[in-house]
C-alpha positions in Angstrom: 113.7 90.9 134.4 115.9 88.2 132.8 114.8 84.6 132.8 117.5 82.1 133.7 118.6 80.1 130.7 118.6 76.8 132.6 114.9 77.4 133.4 114.1 77.8 129.7 116.0 74.6 128.9 113.6 72.6 131.0 110.2 72.8 129.3 107.1 72.8 131.6 105.0 70.3 129.6 101.9 71.1 131.6 102.3 74.8 130.9 103.0 74.2 127.2 99.9 71.9 126.8 97.7 74.8 128.0 99.4 77.3 125.7 97.4 76.5 122.5 95.8 80.0 122.3 99.2 81.7 122.6 100.8 79.5 119.9 97.9 80.0 117.6 98.1 83.8 118.0 101.9 83.8 117.3 101.5 81.4 114.3 98.9 83.6 112.6 100.8 86.8 113.3 98.0 88.3 115.5 100.4 88.6 118.4 104.1 89.4 118.0 105.2 90.3 121.5 104.5 89.3 125.1 102.4 92.4 125.7 100.3 91.7 122.7 99.7 88.2 124.0 98.5 89.6 127.3 96.2 92.1 125.6 94.7 89.5 123.3 94.2 86.7 125.8 93.4 88.6 128.9 95.8 86.3 130.9 98.0 87.7 133.6 101.7 88.5 132.8 102.8 85.7 135.0 100.6 83.1 133.2 101.7 84.3 129.8 105.3 84.2 130.8 105.1 80.7 132.2 103.3 79.3 129.1 105.4 81.2 126.6 108.7 80.1 128.2 107.5 76.5 127.9 106.8 77.0 124.2 110.2 78.5 123.7 111.9 75.7 125.6 110.2 73.2 123.4 111.4 74.9 120.3 108.0 75.9 119.1 108.5 79.6 119.4 111.5 81.9 118.9 112.1 85.3 120.3 113.8 86.9 117.3 116.6 89.6 117.6 114.4 91.9 115.4 112.5 94.4 117.5 109.2 96.1 117.2 108.6 99.8 117.9 106.7 99.8 121.2 106.7 103.4 122.1 109.3 102.8 124.8 112.0 100.2 125.2 112.3 97.8 122.1 110.3 94.6 122.4 111.6 91.3 121.1 109.5 89.8 118.3 107.9 86.4 118.8 107.6 84.1 115.9 106.7 80.5 115.1 109.6 78.2 114.7 108.6 77.0 111.2 111.1 74.2 111.3 110.0 72.3 114.3 107.7 70.1 112.2 106.9 69.4 108.5 103.8 69.2 106.3 103.2 66.8 103.4 101.2 67.9 100.4 100.0 66.1 97.3 98.5 67.5 94.1 96.6 64.8 92.3 96.1 65.7 88.6 94.5 63.9 85.7 97.6 61.9 85.0 100.4 63.4 87.2 100.9 63.1 90.9 103.0 65.8 92.5 104.1 65.5 96.1 106.1 67.7 98.4 107.3 68.1 102.0 107.1 71.7 103.3 108.0 73.8 106.2 105.3 75.6 108.2 105.7 78.8 106.1 105.0 76.9 103.8 108.0 76.6 101.6 108.9 73.4 99.6 111.8 71.4 101.1 111.7 68.5 98.6 109.3 67.4 96.0 108.7 64.6 93.5 106.5 63.9 90.4 105.3 60.7 88.9 102.5 59.5 86.5 99.3 57.9 87.8 96.2 56.3 86.4 93.0 57.4 88.0 90.9 54.7 86.4 91.8 52.1 89.1 89.9 54.0 91.9 91.3 55.6 95.1 93.4 52.9 96.7 96.2 52.5 94.0 96.6 56.3 93.9 96.5 56.8 97.6 99.0 54.0 98.1 101.3 55.8 95.7 100.8 59.1 97.6 101.7 57.4 100.9 104.8 55.8 99.3 106.0 59.1 97.8 105.4 60.9 101.1 107.5 58.4 103.0 110.3 58.7 100.5 110.3 62.5 100.8 110.6 62.4 104.5 113.5 60.0 104.2 115.2 62.1 101.6 115.3 65.2 103.9 116.2 63.1 106.9 113.0 63.8 109.0 111.5 61.0 111.0 107.7 60.3 110.8 107.3 61.8 114.3 108.1 65.3 112.8 105.1 65.1 110.5 102.3 67.4 111.7 99.8 66.9 109.0 99.1 66.4 105.3 97.0 68.1 102.6 95.5 66.6 99.4 94.6 68.7 96.4 92.0 66.9 94.2 90.6 67.7 90.8 87.0 67.0 91.9 84.1 68.3 94.1 85.0 67.7 97.7 82.8 67.6 100.8 85.4 69.3 103.0 83.8 68.4 106.3 83.6 64.7 105.4 87.0 64.6 103.6 85.4 62.8 100.6 84.9 63.3 96.9 81.2 63.8 96.1 79.5 63.9 92.7 80.5 63.4 89.1 84.2 64.0 88.4 87.2 62.4 86.7 87.9 60.6 90.0 85.8 57.6 89.1 85.1 55.3 92.0 86.2 57.8 94.6 82.7 58.9 95.7 82.3 58.5 99.5 85.7 56.8 100.0 87.0 58.0 103.3 90.3 59.5 102.0 91.0 61.3 105.3 90.8 58.3 107.5 92.6 55.9 105.2 95.6 58.2 104.5 95.6 59.5 108.1 96.0 55.9 109.4 98.9 55.3 106.9 100.7 58.5 107.9 99.9 58.6 111.6 98.9 62.3 111.2 95.8 64.4 110.4 94.9 64.8 106.8 92.8 67.4 105.0 91.2 67.0 101.6 90.1 69.9 99.4 89.4 70.6 95.7 92.1 72.1 93.5 90.4 75.4 92.8 89.9 76.3 96.5 93.5 75.4 97.2 94.8 77.5 94.3 92.6 80.3 95.6 94.0 80.0 99.1 97.6 80.0 97.9 97.1 82.9 95.5 95.4 85.0 98.2 97.9 84.3 101.0 101.0 84.7 98.9 100.2 87.7 96.7 97.0 89.4 97.9 97.0 89.1 101.7 95.3 92.4 102.2 92.4 91.7 99.8 89.4 90.5 101.8 87.0 90.0 98.9 88.6 88.0 96.0 87.3 85.8 93.3 89.7 83.3 91.7 88.8 81.7 88.4 90.6 78.7 87.1 90.5 78.4 83.3 92.2 75.3 82.3 91.1 71.8 81.3 88.0 72.5 83.4 86.4 75.7 84.7 86.0 76.5 88.4 86.3 79.3 90.9 87.2 79.9 94.5 85.9 82.7 96.8 87.7 84.6 99.5 85.0 86.4 101.6 86.0 88.7 104.5 89.5 87.3 104.2 88.5 83.6 104.5 87.9 80.8 102.1 84.2 80.5 101.5 82.9 77.0 100.8 79.2 77.2 101.2 77.0 74.7 103.0 78.5 71.5 101.5 81.7 72.8 99.9 80.1 73.4 96.5 80.5 77.2 96.4 82.2 78.5 93.3 81.3 75.8 90.8 80.7 78.2 88.0 81.9 75.7 85.4 78.5 73.9 85.5 76.3 77.0 85.4 74.2 76.5 82.3 73.8 79.3 79.7 70.8 79.3 77.3 71.5 79.0 73.6 70.4 77.1 70.5 72.0 73.7 70.2 73.8 73.8 73.6 76.9 71.6 73.8 77.0 68.5 75.9 79.1 68.8 79.1 81.2 66.0 80.5 78.9 66.2 83.6 76.0 65.0 81.4 74.1 68.3 81.2 73.7 70.7 78.3 75.0 74.2 77.9 77.5 74.4 80.9 80.1 77.1 80.9 82.7 74.4 80.9 81.3 72.8 77.8 81.8 76.2 76.0 85.0 77.6 77.5 87.1 74.9 79.2 90.3 73.6 77.6 88.8 70.2 76.7 85.8 72.0 75.0 88.0 74.3 72.9 90.2 71.3 71.9 87.0 69.5 70.8 86.0 72.4 68.6 89.4 72.8 67.1 89.7 69.1 66.4 86.5 69.4 64.4 88.3 72.0 62.3 91.2 69.7 61.6 93.7 70.9 64.3 95.7 68.7 66.6 94.4 69.7 70.0 93.8 67.5 73.1 93.9 69.8 76.1 94.4 73.4 77.3 98.2 73.3 76.8 97.6 72.6 73.1 95.2 75.5 72.8 97.8 77.9 74.3 100.4 76.6 71.9 98.1 77.2 68.9 97.4 80.7 70.1 101.1 81.4 70.5 101.6 80.2 67.0 99.0 82.9 65.9 96.5 80.4 64.6 93.4 82.5 63.9 90.8 79.8 64.7 92.5 79.1 68.1 92.6 82.9 68.9 88.9 83.2 68.0 88.0 80.2 70.2 89.9 81.7 73.2 88.3 85.1 72.7 84.9 83.6 72.7 85.8 81.6 75.8 86.7 84.9 77.5 83.3 86.3 76.7 81.6 83.2 78.1 83.6 83.5 81.2 82.8 87.2 81.3 79.1 86.4 81.1 79.1 84.1 84.1 81.6 86.3 86.0 79.3 89.3 85.7 76.6 87.4 87.5 79.1 86.4 90.3 80.2 90.1 90.6 76.6 91.1 91.1 76.2 88.6 93.9 79.6 88.7 95.7 80.9 92.2 94.8 84.6 91.2 94.9 87.3 93.9 94.8 89.7 91.6 92.8 89.2 88.9 90.2 92.2 86.7 89.5 92.2 84.5 86.4 94.5 81.5 86.7 94.8 78.1 85.0 96.5 77.1 81.8 94.3 79.2 79.6 95.4 82.4 81.5 98.7 81.9 79.6 97.0 83.7 76.6 96.1 86.6 78.9 95.3 89.3 76.3 92.8 87.2 74.4 91.1 85.6 77.4 91.0 88.5 80.0 89.8 91.0 77.4 86.5 89.1 77.0 86.1 88.8 80.8 86.7 92.5 81.3 84.3 93.5 78.5 81.3 91.4 79.7 81.8 92.3 83.4 81.9 96.0 82.6 78.9 95.7 80.3 76.6 93.7 82.6 77.5 94.7 86.2 76.4 97.9 88.0 79.0 100.7 88.1 79.1 100.6 91.9 80.3 96.9 91.7 83.0 97.7 89.1 84.1 101.1 90.1 87.2 99.8 91.9 87.2 96.2 90.6 90.5 94.8 89.3 90.7 91.8 86.9 94.2 90.4 86.7 96.1 87.3 85.7 97.2 85.0 88.6 100.7 85.4 89.9 101.0 81.8 91.1 103.0 79.3 89.2 102.4 75.5 89.0 102.9 75.2 92.7 99.7 76.9 93.7 97.7 73.7 94.3 100.4 71.9 96.4 101.2 75.1 98.4 97.5 75.6 99.0 97.2 72.1 100.3 100.1 72.7 102.6 98.7 76.0 103.8 95.3 74.5 104.6 96.9 71.7 106.5 98.9 74.3 108.5 95.8 76.4 109.2 94.0 73.3 110.4 96.6 72.0 112.8 97.4 75.4 114.1 93.8 76.3 114.7 93.0 76.9 118.4 90.8 73.9 118.5 93.5 71.5 117.3 96.8 73.1 118.3 96.9 71.6 121.8 97.4 68.1 120.4 100.4 69.4 118.3 102.0 70.8 121.4 101.5 67.7 123.5 102.9 65.4 120.7 105.9 67.6 120.3 106.4 67.8 124.1 106.3 64.0 124.4 108.9 63.6 121.6 111.1 66.3 123.3 110.8 64.5 126.6 112.3 61.2 125.2 
């Protein structure tokens, strides 16, 4: 039965407001047709039709021309209209701030980069973030009302539930500052805050390994960290500290001092800053992970030796993680992964030597496919996941409906 077009042009705001579960199913791809919505929600055909028509009339959902095989007559495919709103994302680095505005896919619509100084505490940096965000929205001609949410990628331990930095990090003075509330007030939209490694893990997983449910991502760059995908979901642990392999301490004589203040951490042996420290002691010009990669690419034997040893250190701690988590895929990212052969060889060697055959029988260890956009796309993806979650999506619908009704 065909629905009159003039009926679809007049959105039923009440029906749309109660259609959160339908929109969430469509947005996540768990339902792609009207019949699938009926099956997954248990709602009647009449109710699903009423609510879905309201979502279509509001421009939140499209019925695409593409069809799905349904065993009978072709069925129109439902999909989220990824252009009805936008997401803002920021990747705060040690000296560089990268900001972007994205669609709901997410794909980057516009971006900007500027230098920052973290030593002044959170407010100057967050004010710069807010300023860059407003400029991006203006650049693409989208009003503030189109903003659905924002995500921040931070180079520090983050209490995700509280939206705050916690513990020692390069973000001096950020501890317990309510980032989420301050920036949310500035933007007039919900804000999520997460550490960089978790967001890189999320982006890598969704974009390149969507069918891998047990994945370990290791970032080997200026610092060392890891993110965990367990049963297809980002695993944070009780307080968001899961995956902090960089500060696992390995026993040895004369353990090196880590920048966290402890002795013998993995990071103090294998991170970019630690390798640069060791090479400077031998007379090389090296300040960070990028300098290490450049020296290796110039075939400097001492740099190659340092990276190979870093690979073995990473392999030692990774073998322990494999024994606990039993991932099917390990992805190595970060700046140091640019010297893939030297770094990954050590990881593979130690993992195979120290883990049980059952855990390594089908285990793959590969270099990350993500580029430098992983952190910012991960921040956008997490913001999208948060606002389109069944518990939050109703407010998105109501806000959009009120704008449409003006």
